[in-house]
Jmol script that loads the backbone (N, CA, C; Angstrom):
load data "model"
ATOM      1  N   MET A   1       0.819  -1.187   0.000  1.00  0.00           N
ATOM      2  CA  MET A   1       0.000   0.000   0.000  1.00  0.00           C
ATOM      3  C   MET A   1       0.870   1.261   0.000  1.00  0.00           C
ATOM      4  N   LYS A   2       2.138   1.124   0.365  1.00  0.00           N
ATOM      5  CA  LYS A   2       3.006   2.300   0.368  1.00  0.00           C
ATOM      6  C   LYS A   2       3.061   2.933  -1.017  1.00  0.00           C
ATOM      7  N   HIS A   3       3.150   2.082  -2.046  1.00  0.00           N
ATOM      8  CA  HIS A   3       3.210   2.588  -3.420  1.00  0.00           C
ATOM      9  C   HIS A   3       1.933   3.365  -3.759  1.00  0.00           C
ATOM     10  N   ALA A   4       0.789   2.806  -3.399  1.00  0.00           N
ATOM     11  CA  ALA A   4      -0.494   3.461  -3.693  1.00  0.00           C
ATOM     12  C   ALA A   4      -0.600   4.789  -2.946  1.00  0.00           C
ATOM     13  N   ASP A   5      -0.154   4.826  -1.700  1.00  0.00           N
ATOM     14  CA  ASP A   5      -0.195   6.071  -0.924  1.00  0.00           C
ATOM     15  C   ASP A   5       0.785   7.103  -1.485  1.00  0.00           C
ATOM     16  N   ALA A   6       1.998   6.668  -1.778  1.00  0.00           N
ATOM     17  CA  ALA A   6       3.033   7.587  -2.263  1.00  0.00           C
ATOM     18  C   ALA A   6       2.672   8.203  -3.607  1.00  0.00           C
ATOM     19  N   ASN A   7       1.924   7.473  -4.426  1.00  0.00           N
ATOM     20  CA  ASN A   7       1.576   7.942  -5.770  1.00  0.00           C
ATOM     21  C   ASN A   7       0.137   8.423  -5.880  1.00  0.00           C
ATOM     22  N   SER A   8      -0.523   8.589  -4.736  1.00  0.00           N
ATOM     23  CA  SER A   8      -1.905   9.097  -4.691  1.00  0.00           C
ATOM     24  C   SER A   8      -2.842   8.350  -5.636  1.00  0.00           C
ATOM     25  N   ILE A   9      -2.724   7.040  -5.657  1.00  0.00           N
ATOM     26  CA  ILE A   9      -3.569   6.218  -6.522  1.00  0.00           C
ATOM     27  C   ILE A   9      -4.947   6.034  -5.902  1.00  0.00           C
ATOM     28  N   LEU A  10      -4.994   5.871  -4.593  1.00  0.00           N
ATOM     29  CA  LEU A  10      -6.261   5.639  -3.903  1.00  0.00           C
ATOM     30  C   LEU A  10      -6.895   6.957  -3.476  1.00  0.00           C
ATOM     31  N   SER A  11      -8.196   6.959  -3.455  1.00  0.00           N
ATOM     32  CA  SER A  11      -8.939   8.125  -2.962  1.00  0.00           C
ATOM     33  C   SER A  11      -8.665   8.306  -1.474  1.00  0.00           C
ATOM     34  N   ASN A  12      -8.698   9.543  -1.014  1.00  0.00           N
ATOM     35  CA  ASN A  12      -8.541   9.810   0.407  1.00  0.00           C
ATOM     36  C   ASN A  12      -9.678   9.187   1.215  1.00  0.00           C
ATOM     37  N   SER A  13     -10.774   8.870   0.551  1.00  0.00           N
ATOM     38  CA  SER A  13     -11.912   8.239   1.220  1.00  0.00           C
ATOM     39  C   SER A  13     -11.718   6.745   1.431  1.00  0.00           C
ATOM     40  N   GLN A  14     -10.696   6.160   0.827  1.00  0.00           N
ATOM     41  CA  GLN A  14     -10.426   4.724   0.970  1.00  0.00           C
ATOM     42  C   GLN A  14      -9.826   4.472   2.344  1.00  0.00           C
ATOM     43  N   HIS A  15     -10.490   3.700   3.173  1.00  0.00           N
ATOM     44  CA  HIS A  15      -9.997   3.436   4.518  1.00  0.00           C
ATOM     45  C   HIS A  15      -9.547   2.003   4.717  1.00  0.00           C
ATOM     46  N   GLY A  16     -10.183   1.048   4.079  1.00  0.00           N
ATOM     47  CA  GLY A  16      -9.817  -0.348   4.278  1.00  0.00           C
ATOM     48  C   GLY A  16      -8.408  -0.640   3.811  1.00  0.00           C
ATOM     49  N   PHE A  17      -7.656  -1.401   4.605  1.00  0.00           N
ATOM     50  CA  PHE A  17      -6.321  -1.873   4.264  1.00  0.00           C
ATOM     51  C   PHE A  17      -5.297  -0.753   4.140  1.00  0.00           C
ATOM     52  N   ARG A  18      -5.501   0.351   4.863  1.00  0.00           N
ATOM     53  CA  ARG A  18      -4.541   1.458   4.837  1.00  0.00           C
ATOM     54  C   ARG A  18      -4.061   1.760   6.249  1.00  0.00           C
ATOM     55  N   ALA A  19      -2.824   2.235   6.349  1.00  0.00           N
ATOM     56  CA  ALA A  19      -2.229   2.543   7.648  1.00  0.00           C
ATOM     57  C   ALA A  19      -3.049   3.608   8.375  1.00  0.00           C
ATOM     58  N   ARG A  20      -3.260   3.393   9.654  1.00  0.00           N
ATOM     59  CA  ARG A  20      -3.989   4.311  10.537  1.00  0.00           C
ATOM     60  C   ARG A  20      -5.416   4.568  10.074  1.00  0.00           C
ATOM     61  N   ARG A  21      -5.956   3.671   9.270  1.00  0.00           N
ATOM     62  CA  ARG A  21      -7.344   3.766   8.820  1.00  0.00           C
ATOM     63  C   ARG A  21      -7.949   2.368   8.879  1.00  0.00           C
ATOM     64  N   SER A  22      -9.252   2.334   8.970  1.00  0.00           N
ATOM     65  CA  SER A  22      -9.934   1.041   9.016  1.00  0.00           C
ATOM     66  C   SER A  22     -11.381   1.246   8.601  1.00  0.00           C
ATOM     67  N   THR A  23     -12.111   0.169   8.527  1.00  0.00           N
ATOM     68  CA  THR A  23     -13.535   0.299   8.242  1.00  0.00           C
ATOM     69  C   THR A  23     -14.228   1.053   9.372  1.00  0.00           C
ATOM     70  N   GLU A  24     -13.674   0.948  10.596  1.00  0.00           N
ATOM     71  CA  GLU A  24     -14.249   1.682  11.726  1.00  0.00           C
ATOM     72  C   GLU A  24     -14.047   3.184  11.563  1.00  0.00           C
ATOM     73  N   THR A  25     -12.861   3.619  11.121  1.00  0.00           N
ATOM     74  CA  THR A  25     -12.641   5.053  10.933  1.00  0.00           C
ATOM     75  C   THR A  25     -13.537   5.575   9.815  1.00  0.00           C
ATOM     76  N   GLN A  26     -13.751   4.760   8.793  1.00  0.00           N
ATOM     77  CA  GLN A  26     -14.660   5.168   7.715  1.00  0.00           C
ATOM     78  C   GLN A  26     -16.078   5.326   8.248  1.00  0.00           C
ATOM     79  N   LEU A  27     -16.506   4.398   9.086  1.00  0.00           N
ATOM     80  CA  LEU A  27     -17.845   4.467   9.660  1.00  0.00           C
ATOM     81  C   LEU A  27     -18.000   5.707  10.543  1.00  0.00           C
ATOM     82  N   ILE A  28     -16.991   6.007  11.338  1.00  0.00           N
ATOM     83  CA  ILE A  28     -17.044   7.193  12.205  1.00  0.00           C
ATOM     84  C   ILE A  28     -17.182   8.460  11.366  1.00  0.00           C
ATOM     85  N   LEU A  29     -16.384   8.576  10.310  1.00  0.00           N
ATOM     86  CA  LEU A  29     -16.465   9.760   9.448  1.00  0.00           C
ATOM     87  C   LEU A  29     -17.819   9.853   8.750  1.00  0.00           C
ATOM     88  N   THR A  30     -18.338   8.722   8.317  1.00  0.00           N
ATOM     89  CA  THR A  30     -19.626   8.711   7.625  1.00  0.00           C
ATOM     90  C   THR A  30     -20.747   9.132   8.563  1.00  0.00           C
ATOM     91  N   VAL A  31     -20.783   8.556   9.762  1.00  0.00           N
ATOM     92  CA  VAL A  31     -21.817   8.915  10.737  1.00  0.00           C
ATOM     93  C   VAL A  31     -21.703  10.390  11.097  1.00  0.00           C
ATOM     94  N   ASN A  32     -20.473  10.891  11.234  1.00  0.00           N
ATOM     95  CA  ASN A  32     -20.262  12.302  11.536  1.00  0.00           C
ATOM     96  C   ASN A  32     -20.818  13.193  10.420  1.00  0.00           C
ATOM     97  N   GLU A  33     -20.554  12.835   9.162  1.00  0.00           N
ATOM     98  CA  GLU A  33     -21.067  13.616   8.032  1.00  0.00           C
ATOM     99  C   GLU A  33     -22.594  13.596   7.990  1.00  0.00           C
ATOM    100  N   ILE A  34     -23.177  12.433   8.224  1.00  0.00           N
ATOM    101  CA  ILE A  34     -24.645  12.320   8.234  1.00  0.00           C
ATOM    102  C   ILE A  34     -25.224  13.199   9.338  1.00  0.00           C
ATOM    103  N   ALA A  35     -24.650  13.107  10.540  1.00  0.00           N
ATOM    104  CA  ALA A  35     -25.144  13.899  11.674  1.00  0.00           C
ATOM    105  C   ALA A  35     -25.011  15.399  11.390  1.00  0.00           C
ATOM    106  N   LYS A  36     -23.898  15.810  10.788  1.00  0.00           N
ATOM    107  CA  LYS A  36     -23.675  17.226  10.467  1.00  0.00           C
ATOM    108  C   LYS A  36     -24.758  17.732   9.510  1.00  0.00           C
ATOM    109  N   HIS A  37     -25.045  16.936   8.474  1.00  0.00           N
ATOM    110  CA  HIS A  37     -26.071  17.351   7.510  1.00  0.00           C
ATOM    111  C   HIS A  37     -27.467  17.377   8.137  1.00  0.00           C
ATOM    112  N   LEU A  38     -27.766  16.399   8.968  1.00  0.00           N
ATOM    113  CA  LEU A  38     -29.064  16.378   9.640  1.00  0.00           C
ATOM    114  C   LEU A  38     -29.202  17.565  10.585  1.00  0.00           C
ATOM    115  N   ASP A  39     -28.108  17.916  11.292  1.00  0.00           N
ATOM    116  CA  ASP A  39     -28.128  19.091  12.178  1.00  0.00           C
ATOM    117  C   ASP A  39     -28.387  20.371  11.402  1.00  0.00           C
ATOM    118  N   GLN A  40     -27.974  20.406  10.146  1.00  0.00           N
ATOM    119  CA  GLN A  40     -28.177  21.576   9.291  1.00  0.00           C
ATOM    120  C   GLN A  40     -29.539  21.545   8.596  1.00  0.00           C
ATOM    121  N   GLY A  41     -30.347  20.535   8.922  1.00  0.00           N
ATOM    122  CA  GLY A  41     -31.685  20.427   8.345  1.00  0.00           C
ATOM    123  C   GLY A  41     -31.702  19.880   6.926  1.00  0.00           C
ATOM    124  N   LYS A  42     -30.602  19.298   6.488  1.00  0.00           N
ATOM    125  CA  LYS A  42     -30.530  18.744   5.133  1.00  0.00           C
ATOM    126  C   LYS A  42     -31.024  17.301   5.123  1.00  0.00           C
ATOM    127  N   LEU A  43     -31.519  16.885   3.985  1.00  0.00           N
ATOM    128  CA  LEU A  43     -31.915  15.486   3.806  1.00  0.00           C
ATOM    129  C   LEU A  43     -30.678  14.661   3.494  1.00  0.00           C
ATOM    130  N   VAL A  44     -30.668  13.409   3.937  1.00  0.00           N
ATOM    131  CA  VAL A  44     -29.536  12.520   3.699  1.00  0.00           C
ATOM    132  C   VAL A  44     -30.054  11.213   3.128  1.00  0.00           C
ATOM    133  N   ASP A  45     -29.504  10.818   1.999  1.00  0.00           N
ATOM    134  CA  ASP A  45     -29.786   9.500   1.412  1.00  0.00           C
ATOM    135  C   ASP A  45     -28.548   8.642   1.596  1.00  0.00           C
ATOM    136  N   VAL A  46     -28.747   7.381   1.928  1.00  0.00           N
ATOM    137  CA  VAL A  46     -27.623   6.476   2.156  1.00  0.00           C
ATOM    138  C   VAL A  46     -27.848   5.207   1.350  1.00  0.00           C
ATOM    139  N   ALA A  47     -26.829   4.781   0.641  1.00  0.00           N
ATOM    140  CA  ALA A  47     -26.838   3.485  -0.050  1.00  0.00           C
ATOM    141  C   ALA A  47     -25.749   2.635   0.578  1.00  0.00           C
ATOM    142  N   ILE A  48     -26.105   1.475   1.048  1.00  0.00           N
ATOM    143  CA  ILE A  48     -25.133   0.593   1.692  1.00  0.00           C
ATOM    144  C   ILE A  48     -24.876  -0.578   0.746  1.00  0.00           C
ATOM    145  N   LEU A  49     -23.612  -0.763   0.406  1.00  0.00           N
ATOM    146  CA  LEU A  49     -23.222  -1.807  -0.531  1.00  0.00           C
ATOM    147  C   LEU A  49     -22.367  -2.852   0.177  1.00  0.00           C
ATOM    148  N   ASP A  50     -22.536  -4.090  -0.177  1.00  0.00           N
ATOM    149  CA  ASP A  50     -21.757  -5.186   0.409  1.00  0.00           C
ATOM    150  C   ASP A  50     -20.762  -5.675  -0.634  1.00  0.00           C
ATOM    151  N   PHE A  51     -19.474  -5.449  -0.372  1.00  0.00           N
ATOM    152  CA  PHE A  51     -18.437  -5.870  -1.305  1.00  0.00           C
ATOM    153  C   PHE A  51     -17.789  -7.179  -0.871  1.00  0.00           C
ATOM    154  N   THR A  52     -18.502  -7.977  -0.086  1.00  0.00           N
ATOM    155  CA  THR A  52     -17.958  -9.225   0.409  1.00  0.00           C
ATOM    156  C   THR A  52     -17.432 -10.092  -0.724  1.00  0.00           C
ATOM    157  N   LYS A  53     -18.134 -10.139  -1.817  1.00  0.00           N
ATOM    158  CA  LYS A  53     -17.730 -10.974  -2.943  1.00  0.00           C
ATOM    159  C   LYS A  53     -17.205 -10.134  -4.106  1.00  0.00           C
ATOM    160  N   ALA A  54     -16.601  -9.016  -3.777  1.00  0.00           N
ATOM    161  CA  ALA A  54     -16.159  -8.080  -4.818  1.00  0.00           C
ATOM    162  C   ALA A  54     -15.221  -8.732  -5.825  1.00  0.00           C
ATOM    163  N   PHE A  55     -14.308  -9.573  -5.369  1.00  0.00           N
ATOM    164  CA  PHE A  55     -13.368 -10.187  -6.292  1.00  0.00           C
ATOM    165  C   PHE A  55     -14.040 -11.186  -7.225  1.00  0.00           C
ATOM    166  N   ASP A  56     -15.226 -11.648  -6.881  1.00  0.00           N
ATOM    167  CA  ASP A  56     -15.955 -12.557  -7.760  1.00  0.00           C
ATOM    168  C   ASP A  56     -16.714 -11.794  -8.834  1.00  0.00           C
ATOM    169  N   LYS A  57     -16.765 -10.474  -8.742  1.00  0.00           N
ATOM    170  CA  LYS A  57     -17.536  -9.650  -9.673  1.00  0.00           C
ATOM    171  C   LYS A  57     -16.662  -8.919 -10.681  1.00  0.00           C
ATOM    172  N   VAL A  58     -15.357  -9.093 -10.609  1.00  0.00           N
ATOM    173  CA  VAL A  58     -14.464  -8.422 -11.551  1.00  0.00           C
ATOM    174  C   VAL A  58     -13.744  -9.459 -12.389  1.00  0.00           C
ATOM    175  N   LEU A  59     -13.343  -9.043 -13.572  1.00  0.00           N
ATOM    176  CA  LEU A  59     -12.531  -9.922 -14.410  1.00  0.00           C
ATOM    177  C   LEU A  59     -11.128  -9.950 -13.822  1.00  0.00           C
ATOM    178  N   HIS A  60     -10.707 -11.115 -13.400  1.00  0.00           N
ATOM    179  CA  HIS A  60      -9.442 -11.223 -12.693  1.00  0.00           C
ATOM    180  C   HIS A  60      -8.262 -10.766 -13.542  1.00  0.00           C
ATOM    181  N   ASN A  61      -8.258 -11.116 -14.828  1.00  0.00           N
ATOM    182  CA  ASN A  61      -7.129 -10.707 -15.668  1.00  0.00           C
ATOM    183  C   ASN A  61      -7.084  -9.187 -15.825  1.00  0.00           C
ATOM    184  N   ARG A  62      -8.239  -8.526 -15.871  1.00  0.00           N
ATOM    185  CA  ARG A  62      -8.253  -7.060 -15.962  1.00  0.00           C
ATOM    186  C   ARG A  62      -7.760  -6.420 -14.671  1.00  0.00           C
ATOM    187  N   LEU A  63      -8.100  -7.017 -13.537  1.00  0.00           N
ATOM    188  CA  LEU A  63      -7.615  -6.501 -12.266  1.00  0.00           C
ATOM    189  C   LEU A  63      -6.091  -6.548 -12.227  1.00  0.00           C
ATOM    190  N   ILE A  64      -5.511  -7.662 -12.652  1.00  0.00           N
ATOM    191  CA  ILE A  64      -4.050  -7.794 -12.683  1.00  0.00           C
ATOM    192  C   ILE A  64      -3.451  -6.774 -13.648  1.00  0.00           C
ATOM    193  N   GLN A  65      -4.087  -6.568 -14.808  1.00  0.00           N
ATOM    194  CA  GLN A  65      -3.598  -5.572 -15.768  1.00  0.00           C
ATOM    195  C   GLN A  65      -3.605  -4.173 -15.153  1.00  0.00           C
ATOM    196  N   LYS A  66      -4.660  -3.846 -14.398  1.00  0.00           N
ATOM    197  CA  LYS A  66      -4.739  -2.526 -13.769  1.00  0.00           C
ATOM    198  C   LYS A  66      -3.681  -2.374 -12.681  1.00  0.00           C
ATOM    199  N   LEU A  67      -3.432  -3.434 -11.924  1.00  0.00           N
ATOM    200  CA  LEU A  67      -2.367  -3.376 -10.925  1.00  0.00           C
ATOM    201  C   LEU A  67      -1.029  -3.083 -11.600  1.00  0.00           C
ATOM    202  N   ASN A  68      -0.776  -3.759 -12.714  1.00  0.00           N
ATOM    203  CA  ASN A  68       0.461  -3.518 -13.453  1.00  0.00           C
ATOM    204  C   ASN A  68       0.507  -2.083 -13.980  1.00  0.00           C
ATOM    205  N   PHE A  69      -0.614  -1.601 -14.513  1.00  0.00           N
ATOM    206  CA  PHE A  69      -0.687  -0.249 -15.063  1.00  0.00           C
ATOM    207  C   PHE A  69      -0.362   0.802 -13.999  1.00  0.00           C
ATOM    208  N   TYR A  70      -0.861   0.582 -12.776  1.00  0.00           N
ATOM    209  CA  TYR A  70      -0.643   1.544 -11.709  1.00  0.00           C
ATOM    210  C   TYR A  70       0.679   1.306 -10.967  1.00  0.00           C
ATOM    211  N   GLY A  71       1.548   0.489 -11.533  1.00  0.00           N
ATOM    212  CA  GLY A  71       2.879   0.297 -10.965  1.00  0.00           C
ATOM    213  C   GLY A  71       2.958  -0.690  -9.829  1.00  0.00           C
ATOM    214  N   MET A  72       1.975  -1.566  -9.723  1.00  0.00           N
ATOM    215  CA  MET A  72       1.974  -2.548  -8.641  1.00  0.00           C
ATOM    216  C   MET A  72       2.247  -3.941  -9.181  1.00  0.00           C
ATOM    217  N   ALA A  73       3.153  -4.018 -10.133  1.00  0.00           N
ATOM    218  CA  ALA A  73       3.518  -5.308 -10.709  1.00  0.00           C
ATOM    219  C   ALA A  73       4.402  -6.056  -9.713  1.00  0.00           C
ATOM    220  N   GLY A  74       4.829  -7.197 -10.100  1.00  0.00           N
ATOM    221  CA  GLY A  74       5.743  -7.963  -9.247  1.00  0.00           C
ATOM    222  C   GLY A  74       5.023  -8.684  -8.145  1.00  0.00           C
ATOM    223  N   GLN A  75       5.539  -8.550  -6.932  1.00  0.00           N
ATOM    224  CA  GLN A  75       5.025  -9.331  -5.807  1.00  0.00           C
ATOM    225  C   GLN A  75       3.560  -9.045  -5.496  1.00  0.00           C
ATOM    226  N   ILE A  76       3.137  -7.795  -5.598  1.00  0.00           N
ATOM    227  CA  ILE A  76       1.736  -7.475  -5.287  1.00  0.00           C
ATOM    228  C   ILE A  76       0.807  -8.137  -6.292  1.00  0.00           C
ATOM    229  N   ALA A  77       1.092  -7.970  -7.581  1.00  0.00           N
ATOM    230  CA  ALA A  77       0.249  -8.584  -8.612  1.00  0.00           C
ATOM    231  C   ALA A  77       0.264 -10.101  -8.479  1.00  0.00           C
ATOM    232  N   THR A  78       1.421 -10.660  -8.176  1.00  0.00           N
ATOM    233  CA  THR A  78       1.524 -12.119  -7.998  1.00  0.00           C
ATOM    234  C   THR A  78       0.705 -12.574  -6.797  1.00  0.00           C
ATOM    235  N   TRP A  79       0.759 -11.820  -5.698  1.00  0.00           N
ATOM    236  CA  TRP A  79      -0.009 -12.178  -4.512  1.00  0.00           C
ATOM    237  C   TRP A  79      -1.504 -12.158  -4.815  1.00  0.00           C
ATOM    238  N   VAL A  80      -1.966 -11.102  -5.494  1.00  0.00           N
ATOM    239  CA  VAL A  80      -3.390 -10.997  -5.837  1.00  0.00           C
ATOM    240  C   VAL A  80      -3.778 -12.138  -6.774  1.00  0.00           C
ATOM    241  N   GLN A  81      -2.940 -12.405  -7.782  1.00  0.00           N
ATOM    242  CA  GLN A  81      -3.218 -13.505  -8.719  1.00  0.00           C
ATOM    243  C   GLN A  81      -3.326 -14.827  -7.970  1.00  0.00           C
ATOM    244  N   ASP A  82      -2.394 -15.086  -7.061  1.00  0.00           N
ATOM    245  CA  ASP A  82      -2.438 -16.325  -6.278  1.00  0.00           C
ATOM    246  C   ASP A  82      -3.691 -16.387  -5.415  1.00  0.00           C
ATOM    247  N   PHE A  83      -4.080 -15.252  -4.841  1.00  0.00           N
ATOM    248  CA  PHE A  83      -5.286 -15.207  -4.015  1.00  0.00           C
ATOM    249  C   PHE A  83      -6.526 -15.554  -4.840  1.00  0.00           C
ATOM    250  N   LEU A  84      -6.576 -15.065  -6.076  1.00  0.00           N
ATOM    251  CA  LEU A  84      -7.755 -15.254  -6.919  1.00  0.00           C
ATOM    252  C   LEU A  84      -7.803 -16.613  -7.591  1.00  0.00           C
ATOM    253  N   THR A  85      -6.700 -17.317  -7.625  1.00  0.00           N
ATOM    254  CA  THR A  85      -6.621 -18.580  -8.340  1.00  0.00           C
ATOM    255  C   THR A  85      -6.853 -19.753  -7.396  1.00  0.00           C
ATOM    256  N   GLY A  86      -7.737 -20.640  -7.795  1.00  0.00           N
ATOM    257  CA  GLY A  86      -7.949 -21.882  -7.051  1.00  0.00           C
ATOM    258  C   GLY A  86      -8.640 -21.718  -5.714  1.00  0.00           C
ATOM    259  N   ARG A  87      -9.355 -20.611  -5.518  1.00  0.00           N
ATOM    260  CA  ARG A  87     -10.083 -20.439  -4.261  1.00  0.00           C
ATOM    261  C   ARG A  87     -11.276 -21.379  -4.245  1.00  0.00           C
ATOM    262  N   SER A  88     -11.639 -21.842  -3.088  1.00  0.00           N
ATOM    263  CA  SER A  88     -12.813 -22.710  -2.987  1.00  0.00           C
ATOM    264  C   SER A  88     -13.565 -22.377  -1.705  1.00  0.00           C
ATOM    265  N   GLN A  89     -14.780 -22.836  -1.659  1.00  0.00           N
ATOM    266  CA  GLN A  89     -15.572 -22.667  -0.445  1.00  0.00           C
ATOM    267  C   GLN A  89     -16.320 -23.948  -0.179  1.00  0.00           C
ATOM    268  N   ARG A  90     -16.715 -24.126   1.039  1.00  0.00           N
ATOM    269  CA  ARG A  90     -17.479 -25.305   1.430  1.00  0.00           C
ATOM    270  C   ARG A  90     -18.801 -24.832   2.000  1.00  0.00           C
ATOM    271  N   VAL A  91     -19.885 -25.399   1.502  1.00  0.00           N
ATOM    272  CA  VAL A  91     -21.212 -25.086   2.010  1.00  0.00           C
ATOM    273  C   VAL A  91     -21.668 -26.283   2.834  1.00  0.00           C
ATOM    274  N   VAL A  92     -21.975 -26.040   4.102  1.00  0.00           N
ATOM    275  CA  VAL A  92     -22.394 -27.114   4.998  1.00  0.00           C
ATOM    276  C   VAL A  92     -23.875 -26.948   5.304  1.00  0.00           C
ATOM    277  N   VAL A  93     -24.638 -28.013   5.058  1.00  0.00           N
ATOM    278  CA  VAL A  93     -26.057 -28.040   5.376  1.00  0.00           C
ATOM    279  C   VAL A  93     -26.296 -29.307   6.185  1.00  0.00           C
ATOM    280  N   TRP A  94     -26.708 -29.115   7.403  1.00  0.00           N
ATOM    281  CA  TRP A  94     -26.873 -30.200   8.363  1.00  0.00           C
ATOM    282  C   TRP A  94     -25.588 -30.998   8.458  1.00  0.00           C
ATOM    283  N   TYR A  95     -25.589 -32.244   8.000  1.00  0.00           N
ATOM    284  CA  TYR A  95     -24.390 -33.069   8.142  1.00  0.00           C
ATOM    285  C   TYR A  95     -23.715 -33.335   6.800  1.00  0.00           C
ATOM    286  N   GLY A  96     -24.164 -32.682   5.771  1.00  0.00           N
ATOM    287  CA  GLY A  96     -23.553 -32.853   4.470  1.00  0.00           C
ATOM    288  C   GLY A  96     -22.897 -31.564   4.016  1.00  0.00           C
ATOM    289  N   TRP A  97     -22.038 -31.656   3.037  1.00  0.00           N
ATOM    290  CA  TRP A  97     -21.391 -30.463   2.517  1.00  0.00           C
ATOM    291  C   TRP A  97     -21.021 -30.656   1.061  1.00  0.00           C
ATOM    292  N   THR A  98     -20.698 -29.559   0.447  1.00  0.00           N
ATOM    293  CA  THR A  98     -20.251 -29.564  -0.934  1.00  0.00           C
ATOM    294  C   THR A  98     -19.086 -28.594  -1.057  1.00  0.00           C
ATOM    295  N   ASN A  99     -18.171 -28.870  -1.942  1.00  0.00           N
ATOM    296  CA  ASN A  99     -17.050 -27.972  -2.221  1.00  0.00           C
ATOM    297  C   ASN A  99     -17.227 -27.417  -3.620  1.00  0.00           C
ATOM    298  N   CYS A 100     -16.895 -26.163  -3.805  1.00  0.00           N
ATOM    299  CA  CYS A 100     -16.928 -25.600  -5.146  1.00  0.00           C
ATOM    300  C   CYS A 100     -15.813 -24.580  -5.296  1.00  0.00           C
ATOM    301  N   GLU A 101     -15.269 -24.499  -6.500  1.00  0.00           N
ATOM    302  CA  GLU A 101     -14.198 -23.544  -6.777  1.00  0.00           C
ATOM    303  C   GLU A 101     -14.794 -22.194  -7.100  1.00  0.00           C
ATOM    304  N   LEU A 102     -14.171 -21.153  -6.598  1.00  0.00           N
ATOM    305  CA  LEU A 102     -14.630 -19.796  -6.831  1.00  0.00           C
ATOM    306  C   LEU A 102     -13.803 -19.155  -7.933  1.00  0.00           C
ATOM    307  N   GLY A 103     -14.402 -18.213  -8.600  1.00  0.00           N
ATOM    308  CA  GLY A 103     -13.690 -17.464  -9.629  1.00  0.00           C
ATOM    309  C   GLY A 103     -14.566 -16.338 -10.103  1.00  0.00           C
ATOM    310  N   SER A 104     -14.080 -15.608 -11.067  1.00  0.00           N
ATOM    311  CA  SER A 104     -14.876 -14.527 -11.622  1.00  0.00           C
ATOM    312  C   SER A 104     -16.103 -15.125 -12.282  1.00  0.00           C
ATOM    313  N   ARG A 105     -17.252 -14.536 -12.040  1.00  0.00           N
ATOM    314  CA  ARG A 105     -18.482 -15.039 -12.646  1.00  0.00           C
ATOM    315  C   ARG A 105     -18.780 -14.324 -13.957  1.00  0.00           C
ATOM    316  N   LEU A 106     -17.827 -13.573 -14.449  1.00  0.00           N
ATOM    317  CA  LEU A 106     -17.994 -12.849 -15.699  1.00  0.00           C
ATOM    318  C   LEU A 106     -17.213 -13.551 -16.796  1.00  0.00           C
ATOM    319  N   PRO A 107     -17.656 -13.430 -18.031  1.00  0.00           N
ATOM    320  CA  PRO A 107     -16.874 -14.038 -19.115  1.00  0.00           C
ATOM    321  C   PRO A 107     -15.506 -13.371 -19.229  1.00  0.00           C
ATOM    322  N   ASP A 108     -14.485 -14.148 -19.490  1.00  0.00           N
ATOM    323  CA  ASP A 108     -13.130 -13.639 -19.573  1.00  0.00           C
ATOM    324  C   ASP A 108     -12.841 -13.214 -21.011  1.00  0.00           C
ATOM    325  N   TRP A 109     -13.207 -11.950 -21.360  1.00  0.00           N
ATOM    326  CA  TRP A 109     -13.086 -11.467 -22.725  1.00  0.00           C
ATOM    327  C   TRP A 109     -11.704 -11.071 -23.064  1.00  0.00           C
TER     328      TRP A 109
END
end "model"
wireframe off; spacefill off
backbone 0.3
color backbone group
């Protein structure tokens, strides 16, 4: 992440996986902004998105290409590639289970 911070690649609003920031700090700032607007009598709309399966929604090869484009080739791109390759999950229902391999659910164009 040092490279991303040093080259201002990430938005200042990005809190996850950054030094001295977390999802908790993002939540605190968001709640503070909402409260400030409500105190000023403004209306506030909120959309909450779940990125739990975010890596399953992107084309993995394009993600690696973008990492390379932004100067994060080498070990970082290799780590992400390894993370995305051969992942599996197990679904347990009562006393039975099934295993399935995870990957991008989009066509690899």
